[in-house]
Each structure stands twice: as structure tokens, then as C-alpha cells.
All heavy atoms as a GROMACS GRO file, in nm:
protein
  588
    1MET      N    1  -9.847   3.427  -2.626
    1MET     CA    2  -9.918   3.385  -2.740
    1MET      C    3  -9.983   3.248  -2.716
    1MET      O    4  -9.932   3.170  -2.632
    1MET     CB    5  -9.820   3.369  -2.860
    1MET     CG    6  -9.890   3.354  -2.994
    1MET     SD    7  -9.778   3.308  -3.125
    1MET     CE    8  -9.790   3.133  -3.120
    2GLN      N    9 -10.088   3.221  -2.778
    2GLN     CA   10 -10.164   3.097  -2.761
    2GLN      C   11 -10.184   3.028  -2.896
    2GLN      O   12 -10.213   3.094  -2.995
    2GLN     CB   13 -10.300   3.126  -2.700
    2GLN     CG   14 -10.327   3.039  -2.582
    2GLN     CD   15 -10.466   3.065  -2.522
    2GLN    OE1   16 -10.557   3.102  -2.593
    2GLN    NE2   17 -10.480   3.045  -2.391
    3LYS      N   18 -10.160   2.898  -2.897
    3LYS     CA   19 -10.180   2.822  -3.021
    3LYS      C   20 -10.276   2.710  -2.988
    3LYS      O   21 -10.271   2.652  -2.878
    3LYS     CB   22 -10.046   2.766  -3.066
    3LYS     CG   23 -10.061   2.679  -3.192
    3LYS     CD   24  -9.934   2.662  -3.266
    3LYS     CE   25  -9.967   2.600  -3.397
    3LYS     NZ   26  -9.863   2.604  -3.493
    4THR      N   27 -10.372   2.683  -3.075
    4THR     CA   28 -10.472   2.579  -3.054
    4THR      C   29 -10.439   2.458  -3.135
    4THR      O   30 -10.413   2.468  -3.256
    4THR     CB   31 -10.612   2.631  -3.086
    4THR    OG1   32 -10.640   2.742  -3.000
    4THR    CG2   33 -10.719   2.524  -3.054
    5LEU      N   34 -10.442   2.342  -3.073
    5LEU     CA   35 -10.420   2.215  -3.140
    5LEU      C   36 -10.555   2.140  -3.136
    5LEU      O   37 -10.606   2.103  -3.027
    5LEU     CB   38 -10.316   2.132  -3.072
    5LEU     CG   39 -10.291   1.993  -3.123
    5LEU    CD1   40 -10.240   1.996  -3.264
    5LEU    CD2   41 -10.188   1.922  -3.033
    6GLU      N   42 -10.616   2.118  -3.250
    6GLU     CA   43 -10.751   2.053  -3.259
    6GLU      C   44 -10.726   1.906  -3.296
    6GLU      O   45 -10.683   1.877  -3.404
    6GLU     CB   46 -10.828   2.125  -3.368
    6GLU     CG   47 -10.970   2.084  -3.381
    6GLU     CD   48 -11.057   2.133  -3.263
    6GLU    OE1   49 -11.058   2.254  -3.234
    6GLU    OE2   50 -11.125   2.051  -3.203
    7VAL      N   51 -10.750   1.820  -3.197
    7VAL     CA   52 -10.730   1.674  -3.225
    7VAL      C   53 -10.858   1.597  -3.192
    7VAL      O   54 -10.850   1.480  -3.154
    7VAL     CB   55 -10.605   1.618  -3.146
    7VAL    CG1   56 -10.476   1.662  -3.218
    7VAL    CG2   57 -10.607   1.657  -3.001
    8MET      N   58 -10.971   1.661  -3.207
    8MET     CA   59 -11.096   1.590  -3.183
    8MET      C   60 -11.111   1.476  -3.286
    8MET      O   61 -11.071   1.495  -3.404
    8MET     CB   62 -11.214   1.688  -3.206
    8MET     CG   63 -11.229   1.793  -3.098
    8MET     SD   64 -11.301   1.720  -2.947
    8MET     CE   65 -11.325   1.872  -2.856
    9GLY      N   66 -11.158   1.362  -3.242
    9GLY     CA   67 -11.173   1.249  -3.335
    9GLY      C   68 -11.052   1.160  -3.348
    9GLY      O   69 -11.057   1.057  -3.407
   10GLN      N   70 -10.936   1.204  -3.292
   10GLN     CA   71 -10.817   1.122  -3.302
   10GLN      C   72 -10.810   1.029  -3.177
   10GLN      O   73 -10.834   1.073  -3.067
   10GLN     CB   74 -10.690   1.211  -3.303
   10GLN     CG   75 -10.681   1.291  -3.432
   10GLN     CD   76 -10.543   1.352  -3.446
   10GLN    OE1   77 -10.448   1.315  -3.383
   10GLN    NE2   78 -10.535   1.451  -3.535
   11VAL      N   79 -10.778   0.906  -3.206
   11VAL     CA   80 -10.768   0.807  -3.097
   11VAL      C   81 -10.632   0.814  -3.033
   11VAL      O   82 -10.536   0.858  -3.095
   11VAL     CB   83 -10.794   0.664  -3.147
   11VAL    CG1   84 -10.935   0.650  -3.197
   11VAL    CG2   85 -10.695   0.619  -3.257
   12CYS      N   86 -10.627   0.775  -2.901
   12CYS     CA   87 -10.497   0.771  -2.832
   12CYS      C   88 -10.404   0.671  -2.901
   12CYS      O   89 -10.454   0.574  -2.949
   12CYS     CB   90 -10.522   0.736  -2.686
   12CYS     SG   91 -10.598   0.870  -2.599
   13PRO      N   92 -10.276   0.700  -2.907
   13PRO     CA   93 -10.206   0.808  -2.839
   13PRO      C   94 -10.188   0.934  -2.929
   13PRO      O   95 -10.103   1.018  -2.889
   13PRO     CB   96 -10.069   0.742  -2.805
   13PRO     CG   97 -10.044   0.659  -2.927
   13PRO     CD   98 -10.181   0.608  -2.968
   14PHE      N   99 -10.257   0.946  -3.033
   14PHE     CA  100 -10.232   1.055  -3.128
   14PHE      C  101 -10.244   1.199  -3.074
   14PHE      O  102 -10.158   1.286  -3.105
   14PHE     CB  103 -10.310   1.035  -3.260
   14PHE     CG  104 -10.259   0.918  -3.340
   14PHE    CD1  105 -10.332   0.800  -3.339
   14PHE    CD2  106 -10.136   0.919  -3.398
   14PHE    CE1  107 -10.286   0.689  -3.411
   14PHE    CE2  108 -10.086   0.808  -3.468
   14PHE     CZ  109 -10.160   0.693  -3.471
   15PRO      N  110 -10.343   1.225  -2.985
   15PRO     CA  111 -10.348   1.361  -2.929
   15PRO      C  112 -10.218   1.397  -2.852
   15PRO      O  113 -10.167   1.507  -2.867
   15PRO     CB  114 -10.469   1.358  -2.833
   15PRO     CG  115 -10.559   1.256  -2.896
   15PRO     CD  116 -10.466   1.151  -2.949
   16LEU      N  117 -10.162   1.302  -2.781
   16LEU     CA  118 -10.040   1.321  -2.707
   16LEU      C  119  -9.922   1.340  -2.802
   16LEU      O  120  -9.839   1.431  -2.786
   16LEU     CB  121 -10.016   1.208  -2.610
   16LEU     CG  122  -9.883   1.222  -2.530
   16LEU    CD1  123  -9.877   1.343  -2.447
   16LEU    CD2  124  -9.866   1.097  -2.441
   17ILE      N  125  -9.916   1.254  -2.901
   17ILE     CA  126  -9.804   1.264  -3.006
   17ILE      C  127  -9.808   1.400  -3.073
   17ILE      O  128  -9.706   1.465  -3.091
   17ILE     CB  129  -9.820   1.148  -3.110
   17ILE    CG1  130  -9.787   1.016  -3.039
   17ILE    CG2  131  -9.724   1.174  -3.225
   17ILE    CD1  132  -9.821   0.893  -3.125
   18GLU      N  133  -9.930   1.444  -3.110
   18GLU     CA  134  -9.941   1.577  -3.178
   18GLU      C  135  -9.904   1.690  -3.081
   18GLU      O  136  -9.841   1.789  -3.121
   18GLU     CB  137 -10.084   1.595  -3.228
   18GLU     CG  138 -10.121   1.507  -3.346
   18GLU     CD  139 -10.034   1.518  -3.466
   18GLU    OE1  140 -10.003   1.637  -3.500
   18GLU    OE2  141  -9.995   1.418  -3.524
   19ALA      N  142  -9.941   1.677  -2.954
   19ALA     CA  143  -9.907   1.782  -2.856
   19ALA      C  144  -9.758   1.791  -2.838
   19ALA      O  145  -9.703   1.902  -2.830
   19ALA     CB  146  -9.977   1.750  -2.723
   20LYS      N  147  -9.689   1.675  -2.833
   20LYS     CA  148  -9.542   1.674  -2.818
   20LYS      C  149  -9.477   1.747  -2.936
   20LYS      O  150  -9.381   1.822  -2.916
   20LYS     CB  151  -9.488   1.533  -2.807
   20LYS     CG  152  -9.520   1.467  -2.677
   20LYS     CD  153  -9.466   1.324  -2.675
   20LYS     CE  154  -9.486   1.261  -2.540
   20LYS     NZ  155  -9.438   1.123  -2.533
   21LYS      N  156  -9.532   1.723  -3.057
   21LYS     CA  157  -9.477   1.786  -3.177
   21LYS      C  158  -9.501   1.936  -3.170
   21LYS      O  159  -9.414   2.021  -3.201
   21LYS     CB  160  -9.538   1.729  -3.304
   21LYS     CG  161  -9.477   1.603  -3.358
   21LYS     CD  162  -9.522   1.575  -3.496
   21LYS     CE  163  -9.601   1.445  -3.495
   21LYS     NZ  164  -9.667   1.416  -3.621
   22GLU      N  165  -9.625   1.976  -3.141
   22GLU     CA  166  -9.665   2.114  -3.144
   22GLU      C  167  -9.597   2.198  -3.040
   22GLU      O  168  -9.566   2.315  -3.065
   22GLU     CB  169  -9.819   2.117  -3.123
   22GLU     CG  170  -9.886   2.234  -3.192
   22GLU     CD  171  -9.859   2.240  -3.340
   22GLU    OE1  172  -9.885   2.146  -3.416
   22GLU    OE2  173  -9.816   2.351  -3.389
   23ILE      N  174  -9.567   2.144  -2.921
   23ILE     CA  175  -9.507   2.222  -2.817
   23ILE      C  176  -9.365   2.267  -2.855
   23ILE      O  177  -9.311   2.368  -2.813
   23ILE     CB  178  -9.506   2.149  -2.680
   23ILE    CG1  179  -9.496   2.249  -2.561
   23ILE    CG2  180  -9.395   2.045  -2.672
   23ILE    CD1  181  -9.620   2.266  -2.483
   24GLU      N  182  -9.305   2.186  -2.944
   24GLU     CA  183  -9.176   2.224  -2.996
   24GLU      C  184  -9.176   2.348  -3.081
   24GLU      O  185  -9.073   2.418  -3.101
   24GLU     CB  186  -9.114   2.105  -3.082
   24GLU     CG  187  -9.092   1.980  -3.005
   24GLU     CD  188  -8.992   1.994  -2.891
   24GLU    OE1  189  -8.887   2.058  -2.911
   24GLU    OE2  190  -9.021   1.939  -2.781
   25ASN      N  191  -9.293   2.380  -3.137
   25ASN     CA  192  -9.308   2.492  -3.229
   25ASN      C  193  -9.345   2.623  -3.161
   25ASN      O  194  -9.367   2.722  -3.234
   25ASN     CB  195  -9.406   2.460  -3.340
   25ASN     CG  196  -9.364   2.338  -3.425
   25ASN    OD1  197  -9.245   2.321  -3.449
   25ASN    ND2  198  -9.455   2.259  -3.466
   26ILE      N  199  -9.361   2.622  -3.033
   26ILE     CA  200  -9.391   2.747  -2.963
   26ILE      C  201  -9.280   2.787  -2.872
   26ILE      O  202  -9.195   2.702  -2.836
   26ILE     CB  203  -9.531   2.736  -2.891
   26ILE    CG1  204  -9.525   2.637  -2.770
   26ILE    CG2  205  -9.645   2.702  -2.985
   26ILE    CD1  206  -9.649   2.639  -2.683
   27LYS      N  207  -9.282   2.914  -2.834
   27LYS     CA  208  -9.176   2.968  -2.745
   27LYS      C  209  -9.205   2.939  -2.599
   27LYS      O  210  -9.319   2.925  -2.561
   27LYS     CB  211  -9.159   3.120  -2.766
   27LYS     CG  212  -9.117   3.157  -2.906
   27LYS     CD  213  -9.096   3.311  -2.910
   27LYS     CE  214  -9.075   3.353  -3.054
   27LYS     NZ  215  -9.157   3.462  -3.094
   28SER      N  216  -9.102   2.943  -2.518
   28SER     CA  217  -9.117   2.930  -2.373
   28SER      C  218  -9.209   3.039  -2.323
   28SER      O  219  -9.200   3.153  -2.360
   28SER     CB  220  -8.979   2.942  -2.309
   28SER     OG  221  -8.989   2.927  -2.170
   29GLY      N  222  -9.304   3.000  -2.238
   29GLY     CA  223  -9.400   3.094  -2.183
   29GLY      C  224  -9.531   3.105  -2.266
   29GLY      O  225  -9.628   3.154  -2.218
   30ASP      N  226  -9.528   3.055  -2.390
   30ASP     CA  227  -9.649   3.056  -2.472
   30ASP      C  228  -9.733   2.938  -2.431
   30ASP      O  229  -9.685   2.843  -2.365
   30ASP     CB  230  -9.613   3.043  -2.622
   30ASP     CG  231  -9.558   3.173  -2.675
   30ASP    OD1  232  -9.561   3.274  -2.608
   30ASP    OD2  233  -9.512   3.173  -2.790
   31GLU      N  234  -9.859   2.938  -2.473
   31GLU     CA  235  -9.955   2.834  -2.429
   31GLU      C  236 -10.006   2.755  -2.550
   31GLU      O  237 -10.028   2.811  -2.658
   31GLU     CB  238 -10.071   2.895  -2.357
   31GLU     CG  239 -10.031   2.953  -2.222
   31GLU     CD  240 -10.154   3.000  -2.139
   31GLU    OE1  241 -10.250   3.053  -2.201
   31GLU    OE2  242 -10.147   2.982  -2.019
   32LEU      N  243 -10.020   2.630  -2.526
   32LEU     CA  244 -10.082   2.539  -2.625
   32LEU      C  245 -10.212   2.490  -2.577
   32LEU      O  246 -10.219   2.435  -2.464
   32LEU     CB  247  -9.985   2.418  -2.651
   32LEU     CG  248 -10.035   2.312  -2.753
   32LEU    CD1  249 -10.047   2.374  -2.888
   32LEU    CD2  250  -9.940   2.194  -2.755
   33VAL      N  251 -10.317   2.524  -2.647
   33VAL     CA  252 -10.456   2.478  -2.608
   33VAL      C  253 -10.486   2.357  -2.691
   33VAL      O  254 -10.486   2.358  -2.812
   33VAL     CB  255 -10.560   2.592  -2.638
   33VAL    CG1  256 -10.698   2.542  -2.597
   33VAL    CG2  257 -10.523   2.719  -2.566
   34ILE      N  258 -10.509   2.244  -2.623
   34ILE     CA  259 -10.535   2.116  -2.691
   34ILE      C  260 -10.683   2.081  -2.670
   34ILE      O  261 -10.731   2.071  -2.555
   34ILE     CB  262 -10.448   2.004  -2.634
   34ILE    CG1  263 -10.296   2.045  -2.635
   34ILE    CG2  264 -10.464   1.870  -2.709
   34ILE    CD1  265 -10.213   1.970  -2.540
   35ARG      N  266 -10.753   2.064  -2.780
   35ARG     CA  267 -10.897   2.019  -2.776
   35ARG      C  268 -10.899   1.877  -2.819
   35ARG      O  269 -10.864   1.846  -2.931
   35ARG     CB  270 -10.984   2.114  -2.863
   35ARG     CG  271 -10.982   2.256  -2.811
   35ARG     CD  272 -11.048   2.351  -2.910
   35ARG     NE  273 -11.172   2.299  -2.962
   35ARG     CZ  274 -11.292   2.322  -2.905
   35ARG    NH1  275 -11.301   2.389  -2.795
   35ARG    NH2  276 -11.402   2.272  -2.962
   36PHE      N  277 -10.952   1.788  -2.736
   36PHE     CA  278 -10.948   1.644  -2.767
   36PHE      C  279 -11.072   1.571  -2.713
   36PHE      O  280 -11.143   1.626  -2.626
   36PHE     CB  281 -10.821   1.583  -2.712
   36PHE     CG  282 -10.805   1.593  -2.561
   36PHE    CD1  283 -10.845   1.485  -2.481
   36PHE    CD2  284 -10.757   1.705  -2.501
   36PHE    CE1  285 -10.835   1.493  -2.347
   36PHE    CE2  286 -10.746   1.714  -2.362
   36PHE     CZ  287 -10.784   1.605  -2.287
   37ASP      N  288 -11.098   1.450  -2.760
   37ASP     CA  289 -11.207   1.369  -2.713
   37ASP      C  290 -11.170   1.226  -2.685
   37ASP      O  291 -11.251   1.135  -2.688
   37ASP     CB  292 -11.326   1.377  -2.811
   37ASP     CG  293 -11.288   1.332  -2.951
   37ASP    OD1  294 -11.175   1.292  -2.973
   37ASP    OD2  295 -11.377   1.338  -3.040
   38CYS      N  296 -11.043   1.204  -2.658
   38CYS     CA  297 -10.992   1.071  -2.624
   38CYS      C  298 -10.974   1.065  -2.469
   38CYS      O  299 -10.893   1.141  -2.415
   38CYS     CB  300 -10.859   1.048  -2.691
   38CYS     SG  301 -10.769   0.911  -2.628
   39THR      N  302 -11.048   0.982  -2.407
   39THR     CA  303 -11.049   0.970  -2.257
   39THR      C  304 -10.910   0.948  -2.202
   39THR      O  305 -10.876   1.008  -2.099
   39THR     CB  306 -11.148   0.860  -2.211
   39THR    OG1  307 -11.272   0.875  -2.276
   39THR    CG2  308 -11.168   0.860  -2.065
   40GLN      N  309 -10.831   0.859  -2.264
   40GLN     CA  310 -10.697   0.830  -2.208
   40GLN      C  311 -10.611   0.954  -2.205
   40GLN      O  312 -10.528   0.966  -2.114
   40GLN     CB  313 -10.630   0.726  -2.297
   40GLN     CG  314 -10.687   0.588  -2.278
   40GLN     CD  315 -10.627   0.495  -2.383
   40GLN    OE1  316 -10.663   0.504  -2.501
   40GLN    NE2  317 -10.543   0.404  -2.343
   41ALA      N  318 -10.633   1.048  -2.297
   41ALA     CA  319 -10.551   1.169  -2.299
   41ALA      C  320 -10.576   1.258  -2.177
   41ALA      O  321 -10.490   1.342  -2.142
   41ALA     CB  322 -10.575   1.247  -2.427
   42THR      N  323 -10.689   1.236  -2.111
   42THR     CA  324 -10.713   1.316  -1.986
   42THR      C  325 -10.611   1.290  -1.880
   42THR      O  326 -10.588   1.370  -1.794
   42THR     CB  327 -10.854   1.294  -1.927
   42THR    OG1  328 -10.869   1.160  -1.892
   42THR    CG2  329 -10.964   1.334  -2.027
   43GLU      N  330 -10.549   1.171  -1.886
   43GLU     CA  331 -10.440   1.137  -1.798
   43GLU      C  332 -10.301   1.150  -1.859
   43GLU      O  333 -10.213   1.203  -1.795
   43GLU     CB  334 -10.457   0.991  -1.745
   43GLU     CG  335 -10.583   0.972  -1.664
   43GLU     CD  336 -10.597   0.825  -1.618
   43GLU    OE1  337 -10.504   0.746  -1.640
   43GLU    OE2  338 -10.706   0.795  -1.568
   44SER      N  339 -10.288   1.110  -1.986
   44SER     CA  340 -10.158   1.111  -2.047
   44SER      C  341 -10.102   1.245  -2.076
   44SER      O  342  -9.984   1.273  -2.059
   44SER     CB  343 -10.158   1.020  -2.175
   44SER     OG  344 -10.246   1.080  -2.269
   45ILE      N  345 -10.190   1.340  -2.117
   45ILE     CA  346 -10.139   1.474  -2.151
   45ILE      C  347 -10.095   1.549  -2.024
   45ILE      O  348  -9.984   1.601  -2.025
   45ILE     CB  349 -10.246   1.553  -2.234
   45ILE    CG1  350 -10.256   1.490  -2.375
   45ILE    CG2  351 -10.203   1.702  -2.245
   45ILE    CD1  352 -10.359   1.550  -2.462
   46PRO      N  353 -10.175   1.556  -1.917
   46PRO     CA  354 -10.125   1.625  -1.798
   46PRO      C  355 -10.002   1.563  -1.740
   46PRO      O  356  -9.910   1.633  -1.689
   46PRO     CB  357 -10.244   1.616  -1.696
   46PRO     CG  358 -10.361   1.594  -1.781
   46PRO     CD  359 -10.311   1.516  -1.903
   47ARG      N  360  -9.993   1.426  -1.743
   47ARG     CA  361  -9.877   1.356  -1.688
   47ARG      C  362  -9.750   1.395  -1.770
   47ARG      O  363  -9.648   1.424  -1.717
   47ARG     CB  364  -9.900   1.207  -1.693
   47ARG     CG  365  -9.785   1.127  -1.628
   47ARG     CD  366  -9.817   0.980  -1.614
   47ARG     NE  367  -9.857   0.918  -1.735
   47ARG     CZ  368  -9.979   0.859  -1.757
   47ARG    NH1  369 -10.065   0.849  -1.657
   47ARG    NH2  370 -10.008   0.805  -1.877
   48TRP      N  371  -9.761   1.396  -1.904
   48TRP     CA  372  -9.648   1.430  -1.989
   48TRP      C  373  -9.609   1.573  -1.963
   48TRP      O  374  -9.488   1.603  -1.952
   48TRP     CB  375  -9.690   1.414  -2.136
   48TRP     CG  376  -9.610   1.495  -2.230
   48TRP    CD1  377  -9.482   1.472  -2.271
   48TRP    CD2  378  -9.653   1.617  -2.295
   48TRP    NE1  379  -9.440   1.574  -2.354
   48TRP    CE2  380  -9.542   1.664  -2.372
   48TRP    CE3  381  -9.770   1.691  -2.301
   48TRP    CZ2  382  -9.547   1.778  -2.449
   48TRP    CZ3  383  -9.777   1.807  -2.376
   48TRP    CH2  384  -9.668   1.849  -2.450
   49ALA      N  385  -9.706   1.665  -1.952
   49ALA     CA  386  -9.675   1.807  -1.922
   49ALA      C  387  -9.597   1.822  -1.793
   49ALA      O  388  -9.492   1.891  -1.789
   49ALA     CB  389  -9.801   1.890  -1.919
   50ALA      N  390  -9.639   1.751  -1.691
   50ALA     CA  391  -9.570   1.760  -1.561
   50ALA      C  392  -9.430   1.701  -1.572
   50ALA      O  393  -9.335   1.761  -1.515
   50ALA     CB  394  -9.652   1.684  -1.454
   51GLU      N  395  -9.412   1.590  -1.639
   51GLU     CA  396  -9.286   1.527  -1.653
   51GLU      C  397  -9.186   1.616  -1.727
   51GLU      O  398  -9.068   1.618  -1.704
   51GLU     CB  399  -9.297   1.392  -1.728
   51GLU     CG  400  -9.357   1.284  -1.644
   51GLU     CD  401  -9.388   1.158  -1.722
   51GLU    OE1  402  -9.375   1.157  -1.844
   51GLU    OE2  403  -9.440   1.061  -1.658
   52GLU      N  404  -9.239   1.696  -1.827
   52GLU     CA  405  -9.155   1.786  -1.905
   52GLU      C  406  -9.133   1.922  -1.838
   52GLU      O  407  -9.063   2.000  -1.883
   52GLU     CB  408  -9.218   1.805  -2.042
   52GLU     CG  409  -9.218   1.680  -2.127
   52GLU     CD  410  -9.083   1.629  -2.164
   52GLU    OE1  411  -8.996   1.716  -2.205
   52GLU    OE2  412  -9.058   1.509  -2.148
   53GLY      N  413  -9.205   1.946  -1.724
   53GLY     CA  414  -9.186   2.072  -1.654
   53GLY      C  415  -9.277   2.183  -1.704
   53GLY      O  416  -9.262   2.299  -1.669
   54HIS      N  417  -9.373   2.152  -1.793
   54HIS     CA  418  -9.470   2.253  -1.841
   54HIS      C  419  -9.580   2.267  -1.738
   54HIS      O  420  -9.598   2.179  -1.649
   54HIS     CB  421  -9.530   2.210  -1.974
   54HIS     CG  422  -9.430   2.177  -2.082
   54HIS    ND1  423  -9.330   2.263  -2.117
   54HIS    CD2  424  -9.412   2.068  -2.155
   54HIS    CE1  425  -9.256   2.208  -2.214
   54HIS    NE2  426  -9.305   2.087  -2.236
   55THR      N  427  -9.655   2.377  -1.743
   55THR     CA  428  -9.763   2.404  -1.649
   55THR      C  429  -9.897   2.393  -1.714
   55THR      O  430  -9.921   2.453  -1.820
   55THR     CB  431  -9.743   2.550  -1.592
   55THR    OG1  432  -9.614   2.565  -1.542
   55THR    CG2  433  -9.847   2.579  -1.486
   56VAL      N  434  -9.989   2.313  -1.650
   56VAL     CA  435 -10.127   2.309  -1.698
   56VAL      C  436 -10.199   2.428  -1.639
   56VAL      O  437 -10.210   2.439  -1.514
   56VAL     CB  438 -10.194   2.177  -1.657
   56VAL    CG1  439 -10.339   2.180  -1.694
   56VAL    CG2  440 -10.124   2.058  -1.720
   57THR      N  441 -10.246   2.522  -1.721
   57THR     CA  442 -10.311   2.640  -1.672
   57THR      C  443 -10.459   2.634  -1.674
   57THR      O  444 -10.531   2.710  -1.618
   57THR     CB  445 -10.262   2.768  -1.749
   57THR    OG1  446 -10.289   2.750  -1.885
   57THR    CG2  447 -10.112   2.792  -1.727
   58ASN      N  448 -10.512   2.539  -1.756
   58ASN     CA  449 -10.656   2.520  -1.762
   58ASN      C  450 -10.686   2.375  -1.804
   58ASN      O  451 -10.617   2.325  -1.889
   58ASN     CB  452 -10.721   2.618  -1.861
   58ASN     CG  453 -10.871   2.608  -1.862
   58ASN    OD1  454 -10.938   2.600  -1.759
   58ASN    ND2  455 -10.929   2.607  -1.982
   59PHE      N  456 -10.787   2.318  -1.751
   59PHE     CA  457 -10.823   2.178  -1.789
   59PHE      C  458 -10.971   2.165  -1.760
   59PHE      O  459 -11.016   2.171  -1.644
   59PHE     CB  460 -10.743   2.079  -1.709
   59PHE     CG  461 -10.759   1.932  -1.750
   59PHE    CD1  462 -10.830   1.900  -1.867
   59PHE    CD2  463 -10.707   1.832  -1.672
   59PHE    CE1  464 -10.842   1.765  -1.904
   59PHE    CE2  465 -10.720   1.695  -1.706
   59PHE     CZ  466 -10.788   1.665  -1.826
   60GLU      N  467 -11.054   2.157  -1.865
   60GLU     CA  468 -11.198   2.149  -1.845
   60GLU      C  469 -11.266   2.058  -1.944
   60GLU      O  470 -11.220   2.039  -2.055
   60GLU     CB  471 -11.262   2.289  -1.843
   60GLU     CG  472 -11.246   2.362  -1.975
   60GLU     CD  473 -11.304   2.503  -1.972
   60GLU    OE1  474 -11.423   2.515  -1.938
   60GLU    OE2  475 -11.230   2.597  -2.005
   61GLN      N  476 -11.378   2.008  -1.896
   61GLN     CA  477 -11.463   1.923  -1.984
   61GLN      C  478 -11.553   2.017  -2.059
   61GLN      O  479 -11.619   2.100  -2.000
   61GLN     CB  480 -11.538   1.824  -1.902
   61GLN     CG  481 -11.611   1.718  -1.991
   61GLN     CD  482 -11.647   1.594  -1.911
   61GLN    OE1  483 -11.618   1.579  -1.795
   61GLN    NE2  484 -11.715   1.502  -1.982
   62ILE      N  485 -11.557   2.007  -2.192
   62ILE     CA  486 -11.636   2.095  -2.275
   62ILE      C  487 -11.753   2.028  -2.341
   62ILE      O  488 -11.831   2.089  -2.414
   62ILE     CB  489 -11.549   2.170  -2.381
   62ILE    CG1  490 -11.471   2.068  -2.464
   62ILE    CG2  491 -11.456   2.267  -2.310
   62ILE    CD1  492 -11.397   2.131  -2.581
   63GLY      N  493 -11.772   1.896  -2.320
   63GLY     CA  494 -11.877   1.820  -2.376
   63GLY      C  495 -11.883   1.688  -2.308
   63GLY      O  496 -11.813   1.664  -2.214
   64GLN      N  497 -11.976   1.602  -2.352
   64GLN     CA  498 -11.993   1.472  -2.290
   64GLN      C  499 -11.864   1.392  -2.285
   64GLN      O  500 -11.830   1.330  -2.191
   64GLN     CB  501 -12.104   1.391  -2.358
   64GLN     CG  502 -12.131   1.259  -2.289
   64GLN     CD  503 -12.276   1.219  -2.298
   64GLN    OE1  504 -12.357   1.294  -2.352
   64GLN    NE2  505 -12.309   1.106  -2.240
   65ALA      N  506 -11.793   1.396  -2.398
   65ALA     CA  507 -11.659   1.325  -2.403
   65ALA      C  508 -11.563   1.414  -2.478
   65ALA      O  509 -11.496   1.374  -2.574
   65ALA     CB  510 -11.676   1.191  -2.477
   66ALA      N  511 -11.551   1.538  -2.432
   66ALA     CA  512 -11.459   1.632  -2.498
   66ALA      C  513 -11.400   1.725  -2.390
   66ALA      O  514 -11.469   1.761  -2.294
   66ALA     CB  515 -11.535   1.716  -2.601
   67TRP      N  516 -11.270   1.750  -2.410
   67TRP     CA  517 -11.200   1.829  -2.310
   67TRP      C  518 -11.111   1.935  -2.380
   67TRP      O  519 -11.077   1.918  -2.494
   67TRP     CB  520 -11.111   1.740  -2.222
   67TRP     CG  521 -11.185   1.644  -2.140
   67TRP    CD1  522 -11.226   1.656  -2.013
   67TRP    CD2  523 -11.223   1.512  -2.182
   67TRP    NE1  524 -11.293   1.543  -1.970
   67TRP    CE2  525 -11.292   1.450  -2.073
   67TRP    CE3  526 -11.214   1.437  -2.295
   67TRP    CZ2  527 -11.348   1.326  -2.077
   67TRP    CZ3  528 -11.270   1.310  -2.302
   67TRP    CH2  529 -11.333   1.255  -2.196
   68THR      N  530 -11.073   2.033  -2.300
   68THR     CA  531 -10.973   2.123  -2.346
   68THR      C  532 -10.869   2.137  -2.233
   68THR      O  533 -10.908   2.147  -2.114
   68THR     CB  534 -11.033   2.263  -2.386
   68THR    OG1  535 -10.922   2.349  -2.431
   68THR    CG2  536 -11.104   2.328  -2.273
   69ILE      N  537 -10.744   2.138  -2.272
   69ILE     CA  538 -10.639   2.155  -2.172
   69ILE      C  539 -10.539   2.260  -2.230
   69ILE      O  540 -10.508   2.260  -2.348
   69ILE     CB  541 -10.565   2.019  -2.141
   69ILE    CG1  542 -10.467   2.034  -2.025
   69ILE    CG2  543 -10.501   1.963  -2.265
   69ILE    CD1  544 -10.416   1.903  -1.969
   70THR      N  545 -10.498   2.347  -2.143
   70THR     CA  546 -10.403   2.453  -2.179
   70THR      C  547 -10.272   2.429  -2.107
   70THR      O  548 -10.271   2.414  -1.982
   70THR     CB  549 -10.457   2.591  -2.146
   70THR    OG1  550 -10.586   2.607  -2.208
   70THR    CG2  551 -10.364   2.702  -2.200
   71ILE      N  552 -10.161   2.425  -2.181
   71ILE     CA  553 -10.031   2.396  -2.126
   71ILE      C  554  -9.941   2.516  -2.160
   71ILE      O  555  -9.926   2.552  -2.273
   71ILE     CB  556  -9.970   2.266  -2.188
   71ILE    CG1  557 -10.059   2.146  -2.148
   71ILE    CG2  558  -9.830   2.247  -2.135
   71ILE    CD1  559 -10.023   2.017  -2.216
   72ARG      N  560  -9.876   2.571  -2.055
   72ARG     CA  561  -9.781   2.679  -2.077
   72ARG      C  562  -9.642   2.615  -2.082
   72ARG      O  563  -9.600   2.543  -1.994
   72ARG     CB  564  -9.783   2.783  -1.962
   72ARG     CG  565  -9.682   2.896  -1.986
   72ARG     CD  566  -9.685   2.997  -1.876
   72ARG     NE  567  -9.815   3.065  -1.874
   72ARG     CZ  568  -9.894   3.073  -1.761
   72ARG    NH1  569  -9.853   3.018  -1.652
   72ARG    NH2  570 -10.010   3.134  -1.769
   73LYS      N  571  -9.573   2.642  -2.193
   73LYS     CA  572  -9.439   2.580  -2.216
   73LYS      C  573  -9.339   2.636  -2.113
   73LYS      O  574  -9.338   2.757  -2.089
   73LYS     CB  575  -9.392   2.610  -2.357
   73LYS     CG  576  -9.261   2.537  -2.390
   73LYS     CD  577  -9.231   2.549  -2.540
   73LYS     CE  578  -9.099   2.477  -2.569
   73LYS     NZ  579  -9.068   2.482  -2.711
   74LYS      N  580  -9.255   2.550  -2.057
   74LYS     CA  581  -9.153   2.594  -1.959
   74LYS      C  582  -9.052   2.683  -2.021
   74LYS      O  583  -9.029   2.684  -2.140
   74LYS     CB  584  -9.089   2.473  -1.897
   74LYS     CG  585  -9.003   2.388  -1.991
   74LYS     CD  586  -8.930   2.279  -1.916
   74LYS     CE  587  -8.855   2.201  -2.022
   74LYS     NZ  588  -8.791   2.081  -1.970
   0.00000   0.00000   0.00000
């Protein structure tokens, strides 16, 4: 299953805070797609995912200052 977290327009660290909350609500093996436009989150979200043992399955720039990252829960 895939769940999308839309945090466009939120300043750091809120995209990461929301991602941490949202990952708790999905099952192991499910994916969380995070859409964000905060530059700092391009580093903080993948680092947090790695530290927690989750897998980044997709990470792409979708606009001038917008990204999407997909994290599979461990």
C-alpha cells in the first residue's frame, strides 16, 4: 500500500516531523510518498529514513524547488 504525505509549503523541520508521525500509521513494507519543497528536507528525510532502517525507493526532483521521496517502512 502507498500513502501520500503532502507537505508542500511547510518549512523545515515540519516535513520531517510530519513524515515521522505518518510512518507510524502505515504497516511494515508499505510506502510513504512525501511531496515537499523544503531544501533542507532533501538531506534530513533520507538521513532519518536510513537511521530508522527504512528504505528510500524513489527520490526525484519534480519542480524547481520541489521533490518527492518514497520510503518503504522496515
